[in-house]
Residue frames as qw, qx, qy, qz and C-alpha x, y, z in Angstrom:
[[0.458, -0.377, -0.519, -0.615, 92.61, 64.11, -19.84],
 [0.313, -0.312, 0.518, -0.732, 90.85, 64.49, -16.41],
 [0.119, 0.149, 0.958, -0.212, 88.67, 61.76, -14.74],
 [0.352, 0.540, 0.453, -0.616, 85.65, 63.92, -15.43],
 [0.362, 0.569, -0.370, -0.639, 86.44, 64.37, -19.07],
 [0.101, -0.182, 0.942, 0.263, 86.86, 60.72, -19.94],
 [0.322, 0.437, 0.837, -0.068, 83.10, 59.76, -19.97],
 [0.281, 0.769, 0.128, -0.560, 82.25, 63.06, -21.63],
 [0.122, 0.538, -0.666, -0.502, 84.79, 62.27, -24.53],
 [0.186, 0.009, 0.973, 0.133, 83.54, 58.75, -24.78],
 [0.379, 0.616, 0.611, -0.321, 79.90, 59.88, -25.13],
 [0.261, 0.745, -0.190, -0.584, 81.00, 62.47, -27.74],
 [0.007, 0.345, -0.843, -0.412, 82.71, 59.79, -29.78],
 [0.289, 0.271, 0.914, -0.091, 79.67, 57.57, -29.50],
 [0.370, 0.738, 0.300, -0.477, 77.45, 60.40, -30.92],
 [0.164, 0.650, -0.505, -0.543, 79.87, 60.83, -33.81],
 [0.097, -0.090, 0.968, 0.213, 79.90, 57.10, -34.64],
 [0.349, 0.470, 0.776, -0.235, 76.05, 57.06, -34.46],
 [0.423, 0.831, 0.138, -0.332, 75.88, 59.89, -37.09],
 [0.430, -0.442, 0.559, 0.553, 78.81, 58.74, -39.23],
 [0.519, 0.521, 0.604, 0.306, 76.79, 58.67, -42.31],
 [0.101, 0.963, 0.137, -0.208, 76.92, 62.54, -42.31],
 [0.384, -0.629, 0.462, 0.493, 80.54, 62.26, -43.32],
 [0.592, 0.397, 0.638, 0.292, 79.37, 61.00, -46.71],
 [0.239, 0.944, 0.216, -0.066, 79.06, 64.75, -47.60],
 [0.276, -0.746, 0.434, 0.423, 82.77, 65.16, -47.63],
 [0.588, 0.685, -0.382, -0.200, 84.65, 64.85, -50.87],
 [0.977, 0.014, -0.140, 0.160, 86.68, 61.73, -51.37],
 [0.491, 0.514, -0.336, 0.617, 89.85, 63.84, -50.99],
 [0.277, -0.626, 0.350, -0.640, 88.79, 65.15, -47.67],
 [0.925, -0.285, 0.027, -0.249, 87.80, 61.79, -46.39],
 [0.858, 0.204, -0.261, 0.393, 91.28, 60.43, -47.39],
 [0.176, 0.639, -0.333, 0.670, 92.82, 63.32, -45.61],
 [0.648, -0.521, 0.263, -0.489, 91.04, 62.42, -42.29],
 [0.996, -0.085, -0.030, 0.022, 92.02, 58.81, -42.74],
 [0.768, 0.303, -0.225, 0.518, 95.76, 59.59, -43.37],
 [0.264, 0.278, -0.378, 0.843, 96.18, 62.54, -41.09],
 [0.421, -0.658, -0.619, -0.082, 93.55, 62.12, -38.18],
 [0.440, -0.493, -0.338, 0.671, 95.32, 64.39, -35.65],
 [0.084, -0.034, 0.243, 0.966, 95.40, 67.31, -38.26],
 [0.268, -0.413, -0.668, -0.559, 91.79, 66.66, -38.96],
 [0.460, -0.616, -0.596, 0.234, 90.81, 66.71, -35.35],
 [0.285, -0.317, -0.100, 0.899, 92.67, 70.15, -34.94],
 [0.091, -0.155, -0.418, -0.890, 90.76, 71.62, -37.81],
 [0.402, -0.549, -0.679, -0.277, 87.42, 70.37, -36.32],
 [0.451, -0.534, -0.442, 0.563, 88.32, 71.75, -32.94],
 [0.207, -0.099, 0.163, 0.960, 89.38, 75.12, -34.56],
 [0.215, -0.325, -0.626, -0.676, 85.92, 75.17, -36.37],
 [0.470, -0.597, -0.649, 0.040, 83.91, 74.30, -33.21],
 [0.399, -0.433, -0.314, 0.745, 85.60, 77.14, -31.28],
 [0.013, -0.131, 0.193, 0.972, 84.64, 79.68, -33.82],
 [0.129, -0.469, -0.806, -0.335, 81.02, 78.60, -34.16],
 [0.231, -0.493, 0.004, -0.839, 78.45, 81.15, -33.12],
 [0.226, -0.169, -0.856, 0.434, 77.41, 80.70, -29.49],
 [0.345, -0.639, -0.368, -0.580, 73.74, 81.48, -28.47],
 [0.145, -0.360, 0.529, -0.754, 73.41, 83.05, -25.10],
 [0.458, -0.360, -0.813, -0.001, 71.72, 80.78, -22.54],
 [0.280, -0.597, 0.050, -0.750, 69.23, 82.74, -20.45],
 [0.614, -0.450, 0.444, -0.472, 68.63, 79.99, -17.97],
 [0.008, -0.264, 0.964, 0.020, 69.36, 76.47, -17.07],
 [0.776, -0.025, -0.127, -0.618, 66.68, 73.84, -17.89],
 [0.249, -0.267, 0.911, -0.192, 66.18, 70.44, -16.51],
 [0.625, 0.022, -0.536, -0.568, 64.30, 67.45, -18.12],
 [0.653, -0.279, 0.537, -0.456, 62.34, 65.11, -15.74],
 [0.189, 0.248, -0.926, -0.214, 63.24, 61.55, -16.42],
 [0.644, -0.366, -0.586, -0.328, 60.71, 59.71, -14.22],
 [0.488, -0.610, 0.390, -0.487, 59.67, 59.73, -10.52],
 [0.389, 0.202, -0.894, 0.093, 60.96, 56.81, -8.62],
 [0.718, -0.447, -0.349, -0.404, 58.26, 54.82, -6.80],
 [0.292, -0.567, 0.630, -0.443, 58.96, 54.32, -3.08],
 [0.584, -0.033, -0.811, -0.010, 59.42, 50.93, -1.62],
 [0.659, -0.648, -0.348, -0.156, 58.01, 49.94, 1.76],
 [0.072, 0.688, -0.480, 0.540, 59.87, 51.68, 4.57],
 [0.646, -0.232, -0.666, 0.293, 61.14, 49.54, 7.55],
 [0.393, -0.855, -0.138, -0.308, 60.07, 51.12, 10.79],
 [0.778, -0.431, -0.032, 0.456, 63.53, 51.57, 12.24],
 [0.039, -0.888, 0.218, 0.404, 66.21, 54.31, 12.00],
 [0.794, 0.554, -0.103, 0.227, 68.47, 54.39, 9.06],
 [0.547, -0.735, 0.295, 0.271, 72.11, 54.08, 10.03],
 [0.449, 0.789, -0.405, -0.110, 75.00, 54.91, 7.65],
 [0.203, -0.562, 0.800, -0.057, 77.35, 52.45, 9.56],
 [0.631, 0.070, 0.759, -0.144, 75.02, 49.52, 8.78],
 [0.686, 0.649, 0.313, -0.096, 74.62, 50.35, 5.15],
 [0.504, 0.830, -0.227, 0.073, 77.23, 52.53, 3.36],
 [0.067, 0.684, -0.704, 0.181, 80.04, 51.31, 5.64],
 [0.727, -0.197, 0.619, -0.221, 79.03, 47.71, 5.94],
 [0.145, 0.370, -0.799, -0.452, 80.65, 45.27, 3.46],
 [0.057, 0.181, 0.982, 0.005, 77.86, 42.77, 4.13],
 [0.334, 0.326, 0.234, -0.853, 75.00, 45.25, 3.23],
 [0.601, 0.430, 0.673, -0.028, 74.18, 43.49, 0.21],
 [0.440, 0.894, 0.066, -0.048, 75.07, 46.34, -2.23],
 [0.812, 0.076, 0.097, 0.571, 78.37, 46.12, -4.02],
 [0.075, -0.997, 0.012, 0.020, 80.41, 48.99, -3.19],
 [0.699, 0.263, -0.269, 0.608, 84.05, 50.18, -3.51],
 [0.423, -0.372, -0.355, 0.746, 85.88, 52.60, -1.07],
 [0.038, 0.909, 0.406, 0.084, 83.96, 55.81, -0.53],
 [0.307, 0.713, -0.128, 0.618, 85.54, 59.32, -0.69],
 [0.414, -0.088, -0.588, 0.689, 87.45, 60.49, 2.44],
 [0.188, -0.155, 0.169, -0.955, 85.03, 63.47, 2.90],
 [0.712, -0.274, -0.396, -0.511, 81.95, 61.20, 2.69],
 [0.675, -0.187, -0.646, 0.304, 83.49, 58.99, 5.41],
 [0.253, 0.020, -0.428, 0.868, 84.29, 62.01, 7.58],
 [0.323, -0.119, 0.002, -0.939, 80.84, 63.65, 7.17],
 [0.743, -0.079, -0.321, -0.582, 78.58, 60.64, 7.16],
 [0.588, 0.025, -0.792, 0.163, 79.97, 58.05, 9.24],
 [0.120, -0.219, -0.738, 0.626, 77.90, 57.51, 12.40],
 [0.345, -0.058, -0.135, -0.927, 74.91, 59.24, 10.73],
 [0.031, 0.295, 0.949, -0.110, 71.62, 58.09, 12.00],
 [0.307, -0.130, -0.268, -0.904, 68.23, 59.25, 10.44],
 [0.281, 0.119, 0.817, -0.489, 65.22, 58.59, 12.62],
 [0.520, 0.564, 0.528, -0.365, 62.46, 59.38, 10.12],
 [0.185, -0.164, 0.646, 0.723, 63.20, 58.70, 6.39],
 [0.505, 0.376, 0.033, -0.776, 60.36, 59.96, 4.20],
 [0.606, 0.193, 0.772, 0.007, 58.21, 57.63, 2.18],
 [0.441, 0.763, 0.059, -0.470, 57.86, 59.98, -0.81],
 [0.819, 0.448, 0.234, 0.273, 59.13, 59.74, -4.37],
 [0.318, -0.609, 0.305, 0.660, 62.37, 61.19, -5.77],
 [0.680, 0.700, 0.218, -0.011, 62.51, 62.55, -9.27],
 [0.610, -0.284, 0.290, 0.681, 65.87, 62.57, -11.21],
 [0.374, 0.904, 0.089, -0.186, 66.50, 65.52, -13.49],
 [0.777, 0.192, 0.194, 0.567, 69.14, 65.60, -16.27],
 [0.172, -0.754, 0.064, 0.631, 71.42, 68.67, -16.21],
 [0.669, 0.677, 0.270, 0.147, 71.31, 70.13, -19.79],
 [0.468, 0.693, -0.267, 0.479, 74.50, 72.13, -19.03],
 [0.527, 0.072, -0.545, 0.648, 77.07, 72.79, -16.53],
 [0.328, -0.749, -0.128, -0.561, 76.04, 74.26, -13.24],
 [0.172, 0.300, -0.731, 0.588, 77.08, 74.70, -9.68],
 [0.207, -0.335, -0.900, 0.186, 75.14, 73.49, -6.59],
 [0.127, 0.410, 0.310, -0.848, 73.56, 76.95, -5.75],
 [0.381, 0.224, -0.423, -0.791, 72.24, 77.16, -9.31],
 [0.380, -0.116, -0.882, -0.252, 70.87, 73.54, -9.22],
 [0.121, -0.380, -0.762, 0.510, 69.24, 73.93, -5.77],
 [0.201, 0.398, 0.133, -0.885, 67.57, 77.20, -6.89],
 [0.416, 0.149, -0.602, -0.665, 66.25, 75.66, -10.20],
 [0.370, -0.159, -0.914, -0.048, 64.91, 72.69, -8.24],
 [0.421, -0.694, -0.385, -0.439, 62.86, 74.93, -6.00],
 [0.263, -0.724, 0.389, -0.505, 65.18, 75.60, -3.09],
 [0.032, 0.364, -0.890, 0.273, 66.60, 73.47, -0.29],
 [0.624, 0.022, 0.573, -0.530, 63.12, 72.13, 0.84],
 [0.823, 0.453, -0.083, -0.332, 62.66, 70.66, -2.63],
 [0.522, 0.594, -0.610, 0.051, 66.30, 69.57, -3.29],
 [0.182, -0.491, 0.768, -0.368, 67.14, 68.04, 0.21],
 [0.859, -0.084, -0.426, -0.272, 66.77, 64.34, 0.53],
 [0.662, -0.621, 0.396, -0.136, 67.87, 61.90, 3.23],
 [0.060, 0.536, -0.831, -0.134, 70.77, 59.51, 2.99],
 [0.555, 0.106, 0.764, -0.311, 68.25, 56.71, 3.62],
 [0.668, 0.626, 0.234, -0.326, 66.46, 57.43, 0.35],
 [0.301, 0.725, -0.580, -0.217, 69.74, 57.44, -1.51],
 [0.205, -0.309, 0.928, -0.040, 70.49, 54.01, -0.15],
 [0.671, 0.345, 0.562, -0.338, 67.04, 52.69, -1.28],
 [0.599, 0.728, -0.167, -0.289, 67.96, 53.62, -4.85],
 [0.051, 0.648, -0.759, -0.040, 71.25, 51.92, -4.43],
 [0.486, -0.090, 0.843, -0.210, 69.79, 48.69, -3.20],
 [0.767, 0.495, 0.285, -0.294, 67.68, 48.50, -6.35],
 [0.657, 0.690, -0.302, 0.045, 70.80, 48.54, -8.37],
 [0.726, -0.608, 0.317, 0.047, 73.00, 46.56, -5.87],
 [0.760, -0.132, 0.464, 0.435, 75.21, 45.17, -8.61],
 [0.116, -0.404, 0.356, 0.835, 75.28, 48.05, -10.97],
 [0.318, 0.501, 0.774, 0.220, 72.08, 47.19, -12.92],
 [0.028, 0.255, 0.293, 0.921, 70.34, 49.89, -14.92],
 [0.161, -0.678, -0.705, 0.133, 67.54, 51.97, -13.21],
 [0.095, -0.974, -0.204, 0.014, 67.06, 55.35, -11.76],
 [0.381, -0.794, 0.314, 0.354, 70.75, 55.86, -11.00],
 [0.619, 0.705, -0.331, -0.102, 73.15, 56.39, -13.85],
 [0.850, -0.352, 0.350, 0.177, 75.70, 53.57, -13.98],
 [0.739, 0.570, 0.117, 0.340, 77.85, 55.02, -16.86],
 [0.626, -0.008, -0.130, 0.769, 80.16, 57.11, -14.96],
 [0.017, -0.585, -0.187, -0.789, 78.00, 60.24, -14.85],
 [0.007, 0.164, -0.593, 0.789, 77.06, 61.96, -11.72],
 [0.434, -0.612, -0.612, -0.250, 74.01, 61.19, -9.53],
 [0.096, 0.337, -0.333, 0.875, 73.78, 64.30, -7.36],
 [0.503, -0.604, -0.618, -0.023, 71.98, 64.39, -4.02],
 [0.017, 0.578, -0.326, 0.747, 71.70, 67.08, -1.29],
 [0.768, -0.376, -0.516, 0.055, 71.98, 65.51, 2.07],
 [0.329, -0.814, 0.317, -0.358, 72.55, 66.80, 5.64],
 [0.597, 0.283, -0.708, 0.249, 75.62, 65.21, 7.17],
 [0.606, -0.374, -0.648, 0.270, 76.08, 63.99, 10.74],
 [0.236, -0.224, -0.284, 0.902, 76.53, 67.64, 11.90],
 [0.267, 0.749, 0.517, -0.319, 73.35, 68.90, 10.06],
 [0.022, 0.607, -0.332, -0.722, 75.29, 70.61, 7.20],
 [0.774, 0.553, 0.218, -0.221, 73.79, 70.28, 3.80],
 [0.363, -0.466, 0.693, 0.415, 76.27, 68.53, 1.45],
 [0.683, 0.473, -0.337, -0.443, 76.41, 67.52, -2.13],
 [0.591, -0.278, 0.756, 0.035, 76.72, 63.80, -2.37],
 [0.536, 0.510, -0.503, -0.447, 77.65, 62.21, -5.70],
 [0.740, -0.139, 0.653, -0.081, 76.93, 58.48, -6.01],
 [0.588, 0.593, -0.382, -0.396, 78.38, 56.78, -9.00],
 [0.991, 0.042, 0.128, 0.007, 79.11, 53.26, -10.46],
 [0.059, -0.843, 0.513, 0.151, 82.87, 52.81, -10.44],
 [0.556, 0.392, -0.712, -0.172, 83.06, 49.46, -12.38],
 [0.358, 0.043, -0.890, 0.280, 83.70, 47.34, -9.34],
 [0.256, -0.575, -0.735, 0.252, 80.83, 48.85, -7.30],
 [0.059, -0.903, -0.300, -0.302, 79.06, 52.05, -6.05],
 [0.519, -0.026, -0.276, 0.808, 81.13, 54.81, -4.76],
 [0.184, -0.915, -0.360, -0.021, 79.82, 57.79, -2.54],
 [0.475, 0.112, -0.159, 0.858, 81.72, 61.02, -2.40],
 [0.178, -0.835, -0.488, 0.180, 80.80, 64.22, -0.51],
 [0.427, 0.299, 0.035, 0.853, 81.55, 67.89, -1.30],
 [0.033, -0.486, -0.310, 0.816, 80.87, 71.34, 0.32],
 [0.437, 0.764, 0.469, -0.072, 78.14, 73.12, -1.67],
 [0.388, 0.917, -0.090, -0.032, 79.63, 74.83, -4.67],
 [0.496, -0.637, 0.532, 0.256, 82.94, 73.05, -4.15],
 [0.390, -0.059, 0.794, 0.462, 82.59, 71.56, -7.66],
 [0.460, 0.412, -0.091, -0.781, 81.03, 72.41, -10.84],
 [0.651, 0.145, 0.737, -0.108, 78.81, 69.70, -12.34],
 [0.010, -0.195, 0.670, 0.716, 78.94, 68.93, -15.95],
 [0.703, 0.197, -0.027, -0.683, 75.77, 68.76, -18.13],
 [0.640, 0.194, -0.720, -0.186, 74.73, 65.05, -18.70],
 [0.174, -0.038, -0.882, 0.437, 74.72, 64.09, -15.10],
 [0.416, -0.536, -0.554, -0.482, 71.52, 64.11, -12.94],
 [0.051, -0.213, 0.571, -0.791, 70.28, 65.67, -9.68],
 [0.342, -0.441, -0.825, -0.091, 67.49, 64.22, -7.60],
 [0.158, -0.207, 0.225, -0.939, 64.79, 66.28, -5.84],
 [0.278, 0.267, 0.811, -0.439, 61.69, 65.51, -3.77],
 [0.182, -0.176, -0.675, -0.694, 58.75, 64.75, -5.86],
 [0.516, -0.575, -0.500, -0.392, 56.18, 64.60, -3.11]]
């Protein structure tokens, strides 16, 4: 099982447990079969799911969760080295991904917008081009690293708020130190927040994660 599959399987099992009373419709002999031969029962379930009728999906849809109200902005440049790469920043972090370090170390943003970001839940798998298009293009999807940092500061120790802290992706589109638009995934890794960066369309995002776009 891959690292990306673990949270999805855990979520699936949680949903089955939440609806466990539905298994009451099974005859006693079938329930006993599941108890005595769980692996065979799972194989039968997988086979049935694969054969189910699949409805064609015409387009991806996103569900707005809530806009994130901005905090007062300090009138000074945002520096990645003083925040994401500073162990005394006040935000609990673990080691960031190698590409994030290479592309964002030394980044300075002179003018971080004061607007609001809106998180959207991905209702199905999509790549970066599809997500950016659905969010209204690069002008709507692009945010600054400083805005990402503000959200992390609100959940400095992994508390619940706008950012998902359950292992699912929080996706942002940010320009790196060379001005190249990158996909930045921020996630809580148990011991702290971890940021990783990827080239656009370098990864397919699973449904259940969320992408942030500009709301104002």
